[in-house]
C-alpha positions, 0 to 999 in steps of 0.5 A: 756340692758344698758350695751349691748348698751354701749358695742355696742356704744363703738365698733362703736366708736372704728371702727369709730376711726380706720377708721380715722387712718393714716397709719404708717410705718411697720418697725422701719428703715429709709424709703428706698425702693428696689422696688416701685409700678408700676415696670415692672416685665415681666408679671405683675406690682409690686403692692406694696413697697419693704422696705429695711432692710439692708440685714438682716432678723428679724426686727419686722413688725408692722400693719400699721393700726388697723383691723383684720388678714383676711388671712395667706398664706404659700408657697415656692413661691410668698409671701412665708409667707404672712399675710393680715390685713383687715381695717375698712377704706375699705383697706387691707394691705399685708405683704410678705416674712416674716421670721416668724409670731407672735406666735399666728398666727404661732401656728394656721398655724402649726396646719393647716399644720399638719391637712392638711398634707401640707406645703403650706396652705392658711387660712382665718379668721373672725374679731373675730379670730385675731384682731390687733391694729395699731403698733402691731407686726405681724411677722418678716422680712424674705426672704421667697417665691420668694424673692431675698434678705431680705426685706418686700413686702407691699401692700395696696389693695382696699378690695372690688375691690381687687386693689392694691393702690399706696401709694407713688403717694397718698402721704401716704409715703413721701420719700426724692425724688428730683432725676429724672428718668434715661433713660437706653436704647431706641430702634426704630422699623420699621413696614411694610405696610402689612395688618398684620404688621411685626416689626424689630429693626432698632436702639438700643441706649444704651446711649440715652442721648448722641445721637446727630446725626439725626436718620433715620426712615421709614415712620411708626415706633415706639419707646420703652423706658427703664427708671427707677426712682431713689431716695435718699438713695438707689441705686435701680432702681425704677418705672417710673410713666409716659412715654410720646412720643411727635413728634414736638407738637403732643403727640403720646403716654402717659402711666401713671401707677396710680392704676393697677388692677390685671386683667388689670396688666396681659396685661403688655405683650402688653405694653412692647416690649415683645421679649426684655423681653423674652430674659432676657432683661429689660422691655421697654415700647413701644409706639405702642398701641395694640388693645387688651390691657386692659391698654388702659384707662391709655394710651393716643395715636395718630395714635396708638402711631406710629411715622408716617413721611409724609415728608422728613423734620427734626422733633423733637421727645421728650421722657419724663419719670416722677416719682410719685413726678413730677421729670422728665427726657427728651431726644430729637432726630432729626428724618427724613424719610428714605425709605431704611429699608428693612425687614429682610429675612423670614424663607421660611420653615415655613408655615404662615397665618394671625391671627386676635386678635378678632377671634378664630384661628386654624391650623391643619396639619397632626398630629398636631392641635392648637386652639387659642381662641378669645382675646388671641392675643394682635394684628394681627399676622402672625402665623407660624408653621412647623414640625421640627423633627420626632418621636424618641422613643429611646429618649422618644419622641413618636410624631413628633416635632412641632414648634407652632408660634413664642415665640416672640409673647406674648399671653394673654392666652394659646391655646390648642394643640393636637399632635398624637402619637403612644404610646406603650400599657401600657405606656399611663399613662406615656405620656405627652406633652413636651416642646422640647429643649436641655431637655424635660419638662412638658408643658400640653395641654394648651400651648403658642407659642413654640416647642412641642412633646409627650414624655413618662416618665418611669424613677423615680426621683432621691434623694440626701441627702445634708450633710457632713460626713454622717450626713444629719442634718446641725444645725436644717435643713435637705436639700434633692435635688430631680430631674426628667429630664423628666416630672418633680417633682410633689410632695415630702412627708417627714415622720419622724418616720412614721408621716408626717413632714412639708417640703418645695419643692422649686427649686429642693430642699426639706428643713425642720426645726427640731423643739423641740416642734414636735421632741424629742431629739434622733435617728429618721428615715426620709423617703422621697417619691418623685413623678413626673408628670407621677406618677413615684415614688422614696423613700429613708430612712435615720436615723439621730440624733437630 
């Protein structure tokens, strides 16, 4: 009994000590970042720190605090090889894009991949499975998943609320930073006075700090800002912590990142000037505040962030970009009201109707019905639609082609689309809702604004083994290109000598690593079975030596 009590007391002491640990660096390299918390990433905020590693993989990753490995994930996308450590202080640290896991975890992952016959796995564990001590090596830096180069993506989350925390603004990590943010681009947009306002760009300042002339603005307008932060020792464009817009002495708009919950972060499309982002440009924070924006608790505004000029006097507009260490960049503009900003001509071939963001909205026109739930819009919009083409069965299109809304309008959630189509008997299972453009692609029935039709796919995917001189093995790697020009590839199963083998399907390429612990030296037969989203299959077999 005394021994049991002593063990319990020791465990309580250890947990208490671990709860007081200060986070250490995860890497034995100088502190430098290629990405920081709060960066604007088109459809989400960057929720962590991207540690630079000099463009190479393989550096050891250390647990920043003691705890236990609570989750491990493997995926072709996202974090790739990811590992999650739960700590006694109520936080969870996340490490993404790993080259490999530590041996004990790697063995467990491989066992589960074979048991599930799936390359992608998502495994959870309890405190007794994989306890770790602060500083313990948990894996190596890699470039897996949705990564553009070798680095460590690390997040620290509030475990209970699952909110990523900003460890730079909290001062947990303190890089050298005496450099102010930089303005790259400033745009101004006019608003008409209709009940459902339209917007159009009137100024595009690509050298924002150099403008000296007085800017002419309409009665109602707003501004959008492209700015990034800089730090010593890295050329990366990092996150701005706070944006401010002031007209004379009135604060029109302020947004401060702070800690962004994942659910709230999805409203970033309401914070940015979405059409600029959609066209492949950078993300500009706009001062106009939409009514359906759950980031509102991080925003201070006056007149919904609009620049309202009530007279013909010259006014001063000030823009500030501030980083998490208080470094500030400022630009000032002289602005004056001018009524001569006619709205651009509208497409008169479109059907149009006002849609309110807090209402359910639906349109039905002949062969097409589109339903959008309440709250899917961020603001009131003028919804437009039209039929753009007739059915063309010779090219696999079995319905009219419909333009649904404007792709420049962001949605918080998709709507439901129905298009009537005459599908020949026996081909019903090969029909799918398609994005219509230079090529067709699978869309599903829940879609955002765009152009769609019903198509039929009866053609199997294609398979091409990548290699040289008839040898499909390059070192210990086999790569196979798979393609489907209609509905798209759904799955690719690889077997070696009749047994499932782990293979990653990513970006139209299947890749697999040959491992001695799973494959004896000698001749082998590889079979790949590829299936598209309409159930069409293709398979090929190749022999290889290893």
